[in-house]
C-alpha atoms as a printed R data frame, in Angstrom:
   type eleno elety resid chain resno       x       y       z
1  ATOM     1    CA   ASP     A     1  83.919 111.796  95.508
2  ATOM     2    CA   ASN     A     2  86.750 113.285  97.573
3  ATOM     3    CA   CYS     A     3  86.450 110.463 100.069
4  ATOM     4    CA   ARG     A     4  86.504 107.873  97.275
5  ATOM     5    CA   VAL     A     5  89.649 109.431  95.794
6  ATOM     6    CA   ILE     A     6  91.431 109.392  99.148
7  ATOM     7    CA   ILE     A     7  90.566 105.712  99.693
8  ATOM     8    CA   HIS     A     8  91.770 104.991  96.141
9  ATOM     9    CA   ASN     A     9  95.072 106.788  96.857
10 ATOM    10    CA   TYR     A    10  95.566 104.762 100.040
11 ATOM    11    CA   ASN     A    11  94.898 101.578  98.064
12 ATOM    12    CA   ALA     A    12  97.414 102.620  95.413
13 ATOM    13    CA   ALA     A    13 100.079 103.164  98.090
14 ATOM    14    CA   PHE     A    14  99.447  99.964 100.070
15 ATOM    15    CA   GLY     A    15  97.684  97.546  97.699
16 ATOM    16    CA   GLU     A    16  94.711  97.310 100.042
17 ATOM    17    CA   ASN     A    17  92.158  99.534 101.732
18 ATOM    18    CA   PRO     A    18  92.316 100.776 105.309
19 ATOM    19    CA   VAL     A    19  90.174  98.683 107.630
20 ATOM    20    CA   GLY     A    20  88.095  99.301 110.745
21 ATOM    21    CA   ASP     A    21  85.322 101.647 111.677
22 ATOM    22    CA   ASN     A    22  85.141 105.236 110.466
23 ATOM    23    CA   ALA     A    23  87.508 106.600 113.141
24 ATOM    24    CA   GLU     A    24  90.082 103.842 112.537
25 ATOM    25    CA   ILE     A    25  89.948 104.343 108.773
26 ATOM    26    CA   THR     A    26  90.246 108.108 109.231
27 ATOM    27    CA   ALA     A    27  93.285 107.656 111.481
28 ATOM    28    CA   ALA     A    28  94.932 105.457 108.837
29 ATOM    29    CA   LEU     A    29  94.192 108.073 106.184
30 ATOM    30    CA   MET     A    30  95.690 110.786 108.395
31 ATOM    31    CA   GLY     A    31  99.040 109.031 108.768
32 ATOM    32    CA   ASN     A    32  98.506 106.177 111.228
33 ATOM    33    CA   ASN     A    33  99.705 103.719 108.598
34 ATOM    34    CA   PRO     A    34 102.977 101.867 107.931
35 ATOM    35    CA   LYS     A    35 104.441 104.684 105.803
36 ATOM    36    CA   GLY     A    36 103.089 107.595 107.861
37 ATOM    37    CA   ILE     A    37 101.432 109.102 104.779
38 ATOM    38    CA   ASN     A    38  98.692 111.686 105.369
39 ATOM    39    CA   PHE     A    39  96.148 111.294 102.563
40 ATOM    40    CA   LEU     A    40  93.733 113.895 103.983
41 ATOM    41    CA   ARG     A    41  94.690 117.251 102.577
42 ATOM    42    CA   GLU     A    42  93.119 120.390 104.008
43 ATOM    43    CA   ASP     A    43  91.781 121.365 100.593
44 ATOM    44    CA   SER     A    44  89.869 118.068 100.235
45 ATOM    45    CA   GLY     A    45  86.776 119.690 101.732
46 ATOM    46    CA   LEU     A    46  86.312 116.752 104.103
47 ATOM    47    CA   ARG     A    47  85.549 117.461 107.739
48 ATOM    48    CA   LEU     A    48  85.972 115.483 110.958
49 ATOM    49    CA   ASN     A    49  83.777 115.319 114.044
50 ATOM    50    CA   GLU     A    50  84.977 115.240 117.655
51 ATOM    51    CA   LYS     A    51  85.259 111.418 117.461
52 ATOM    52    CA   GLY     A    52  87.744 111.652 114.590
53 ATOM    53    CA   GLU     A    53  85.246 110.402 112.006
54 ATOM    54    CA   LEU     A    54  85.056 111.626 108.416
55 ATOM    55    CA   LEU     A    55  81.791 113.444 107.713
56 ATOM    56    CA   ASP     A    56  79.722 113.760 104.562
57 ATOM    57    CA   GLY     A    57  78.481 117.113 103.267
58 ATOM    58    CA   HIS     A    58  75.502 116.967 105.648
59 ATOM    59    CA   GLY     A    59  77.656 116.469 108.756
60 ATOM    60    CA   THR     A    60  76.922 112.748 109.135
61 ATOM    61    CA   PRO     A    61  79.745 110.203 109.509
62 ATOM    62    CA   PHE     A    62  80.406 108.133 106.393
63 ATOM    63    CA   PHE     A    63  79.662 104.412 106.613
64 ATOM    64    CA   PHE     A    64  82.495 102.287 105.222
65 ATOM    65    CA   HIS     A    65  81.851  98.709 104.115
66 ATOM    66    CA   GLN     A    66  84.857  96.626 103.094
67 ATOM    67    CA   VAL     A    67  83.677  94.555 100.113
68 ATOM    68    CA   SER     A    68  87.133  93.090  99.443
69 ATOM    69    CA   ALA     A    69  90.791  94.009  99.940
70 ATOM    70    CA   LYS     A    70  90.532  96.299  96.912
71 ATOM    71    CA   VAL     A    71  86.886  97.444  96.984
72 ATOM    72    CA   MET     A    72  85.274  99.595  99.653
73 ATOM    73    CA   GLU     A    73  81.699 100.850  99.615
74 ATOM    74    CA   ILE     A    74  81.379 104.391 100.973
75 ATOM    75    CA   ARG     A    75  77.901 105.459 102.033
76 ATOM    76    CA   SER     A    76  76.699 108.976 102.768
77 ATOM    77    CA   ALA     A    77  73.420 109.171 104.674
78 ATOM    78    CA   GLY     A    78  72.152 111.924 102.423
79 ATOM    79    CA   LEU     A    79  69.870 114.824 103.196
80 ATOM    80    CA   ASP     A    80  67.781 112.971 105.800
81 ATOM    81    CA   ARG     A    81  71.005 112.096 107.704
82 ATOM    82    CA   GLN     A    82  69.830 108.501 108.234
83 ATOM    83    CA   LEU     A    83  71.756 105.571 106.813
84 ATOM    84    CA   PHE     A    84  70.118 102.967 104.580
85 ATOM    85    CA   THR     A    85  67.258 105.122 103.345
86 ATOM    86    CA   PHE     A    86  66.266 106.079  99.794
87 ATOM    87    CA   ASP     A    87  68.452 109.183  99.590
88 ATOM    88    CA   ASP     A    88  71.771 107.598 100.547
89 ATOM    89    CA   VAL     A    89  74.664 108.193  98.164
90 ATOM    90    CA   VAL     A    90  76.842 105.130  97.670
91 ATOM    91    CA   THR     A    91  80.138 104.913  95.821
92 ATOM    92    CA   ARG     A    92  82.958 102.384  95.551
């Protein structure tokens, strides 16, 4: 949910979602955007790996799928840490 809220806040500020792969989206959320706004607060509970990717609660990078300019699907690989399996958690 924290990741969804941060994406929503970015959308509210810019009228669209950040685009790219996980690392590019994370960079945009951390201030590499036209207004230099850092949407990732330390108290969000979200972590990054050494590649600069946002991680889910199991330490797996989120998968971001841009559905439209205003809708982004955010997928957590779940407990098995493999994407596109039965235990994935998906939010928009």
